[in-house]
N, C-alpha and C positions, 0 to 999 in steps of 0.2 A: 572524613579520615580519622583513624583513631592514632593519637599520638603516642608515643613511646615515652616513659618516665625517662627522668633523669636519672644518672648513676648515682648511687649513694653518695659518693665524693661530691659530686657536682650540686646536687641537692642540698647537701650540709653547707657548702659553700653558698649556695642561695640564701638560705637561711641566716648565715652569720654576715652576709652583705646587707640584710635589712637591718641589723643591728649597727653596723658600721655607718649607715646611713640616716638612721631613724631613732636610735635609743637617746633617752633624755638625759644623757651627760652631755649632750651637745646644746642643751637649752640655756639660754643666757641667764636664768636664775641659778642654775648649778655653777656656772662660772663666778656668779656674785658670792654664792655661799661659800665655795671651796676656796675662794680667793681673800675672803675676810672682809668682803664688802657690804654684807648685810647688817642691819642694825640689830639690836637686841629684839626688837618688836618683830622684825622681818623674820628672825629665826624663829620665833614663837610662832608666828603665823604658818610657817612650814610645818612645824611640829605638830600644832593642832590639826591640820588638814591631812598629813601624811599619816597620822594616827587613823584616820577613817579608813583609809587604804589598808593599813595594817590590820585593822579589827575584823576586816570584811574577809581578809585572805583564808582562814579557817573555814569560814561560813562558805566561802567559794569551793574549798576542798571537800567539805562534808557534802555539798550540793553536788559535786563530781563523783564520791564515793558511792552515794545513793543510787547512782544509775550503772554501777559496774557490778557485773555478775561474776567476774572472776575474783575468786578469793586472792589469788597470788596477786593481781593488780591492787586490790584493796589493801592487802598488807604492805605493799610497797608505798602506797600513797598514803597511808595512814601517818606516817612519820611527819609529814608536813602540818598535819593539824597539831601534833605533839610539840613539834619545833616552835609554833606561834603559841599555842595555848600553855605549854608545859604539861607536866604530870602532877603538878599540886600546885596550890596557891603561890603567887610571887614568882612562880617560874616560866620560862618561855618569852618569846620575842615580844609579845604584846606587853608583858611586865617590864621588861627590859626597856621598851619605847616609854613607858610612863617614867621610868627611872630618868630618861633623858628630858622629858617634860618638865619634872621637878628640877633638874639641873639648870634648866633656862629660866626658872622662876614661875612656872605655872602650876596651877593645882591640878594633880593627877585625876582627882574626881571630876573637875570641870573637863578636861580632855577627854577622858573616858565616856563623858556623857555625849559627845559628838555635837554638842550644842552650838558651837561656833563654826561649823564646817561650811565651806563656800558651796553655793548651790551648785557650781559646775563641778566640783570634787565630788560631791556626793552623785550626782547624775553620772559622771564618767565611772566611778567605782561600781556604782549600782548596775550600770550596763555591762561591766565586766562579769560580777557575779551572775547575771542573768545569762549572757552568752555562755558560760560555762555550764549552767542548768539546761540550756536548750540546744547547744550546738551538738554535733557529733563528738564522740570521745577523742577521736584523733585531733579535731580542732580546738577542744579543750586543752588537751595536752600541749599542742603546738601553742597556743597562747601564753603557756607558762614559760616558753623557751626565752623570754627577756631575762632569765636566770643566766642563759649563757654569757651575758654582758654584765652581770650585777657584780661579780667580785672585784673587778677593776675599778667600778664606780665607787664601792664600799672602800676599797684600800685607798682610793684618792679622797674620799670624803673624811676619813680618819685622819689621813696626813694633814689635809687642810684644816679641819676644825681644830685639833690639836695646836697647829701653829698659830691660828689667829683668834681663838676664842677662849676666853679664861673659865668658861664653864666644861670645857671639854678634858675628860680624863678618862682612865678606863672603865669607872663604872657608868657614866653617862654614855659613853661611846659602845657599851658591851653589846648592843643590838648589831651594830654593823659589824663589830670583831666576830661575833659567833656566825653571822650571816654569809661571812666569806667561805668558811668551811661547809654550811648547810646548803648554800646555793650550789656548790660545786657538786655535793653529793646527789642533789635534787636533779641538776640538769645532765648527769650522767645518764640517770634512769629516764627521764623526759626525752632526751635526745634520741637515744636508743629506740623508744618506744615510737617516736615519729618517724625515723628513718626505716624501721622495720614496717610499719603499717600504712605509710604512704607509697603504696605500690604500683599506683597509677598517676599519670600526668595530672588527672584531675583532682586526685587526692592532694597530690603535692601543691597545686595551685590553692587549694582549700587551707592546707597548713600553713602556707606562706601567708595567705590573706589574714588567716587568725593572728599570726605573729605582728603582722603590721597593725592589726586592730589593736593588740596589746599595747604596743609602741604608742599609739594614738592616745589609748586610755592614759598612760603615764604622762605625755607630753602636755595632754590638756589640762592635767592638775596643775602642772607648772605655768601653764599660759594664765589660768585663773590667779594663782597666786601673785605671779609676777603684774598683772594688769592692777589687781586690787591694792596690793601693798609695796610695790616698786615704782610703778607708772602712775600710782595716784588716780586710776581711772574712776574710782569709787568702789567702797565696800558695800556689797549687797546687804540689804536688811537681813538681820539675824546672823550674820557671819560674825567672826571673832573681831573685836576693834582692840587696839591698844589699851590696855589697862583691865580687860576683862580676864576673868578667871586666873588671877595672880596667886601664888602663895602667900600667906600674910607678911612673911619676911621679904617678900619681893614687891609688895605692894608700895 
């Protein structure tokens, strides 16, 4: 029996429920970070590991664009790479993240080497890049729809970091401030694409599963951080350890 697809409104509500239930703003590590409960080294561990995710986003988007035949879709998607890489040296989201790294006492060169990334972080992020490279275009775009929920978490993060941490100021938090606007622009396009192209029940199921997969990618990164640096379950070999990769003035 062929199932009829949900209405556009009902399908969008289904996608938004996934965020309500599964987005990583509900992870204990985020509550700790936003509430001022992280030690300086726990903040540094988060910055080191989150950098790996940030650095792979434009690679993910380039992999997506390499499969897109429509010039209009490539033009629309190209902005995402420019947002992260910038259009000149020292610009873009990755450069802004490295300014945050410097503010928390880390050497940006160490962070950008990705040498201290937790194995679970690397595995999860690489799985996301591979998913976008291999899944359908609809699923790849649907996985990006965690951006639906990002402006709220960025706003909460800015407020919490400014309130609780001495390193926080407009310069160090510029990444999050910029992403509030960028994510809203990106998701307007991505959501419309998914709602337009998920025109069967099966495609709607696939898009929802892709979004769940992406929430799992984000959640698993925080699981690894929380286990290694908060619960003291053990820092894996090769991962960042307190004292590693510090700027000279912070050593």
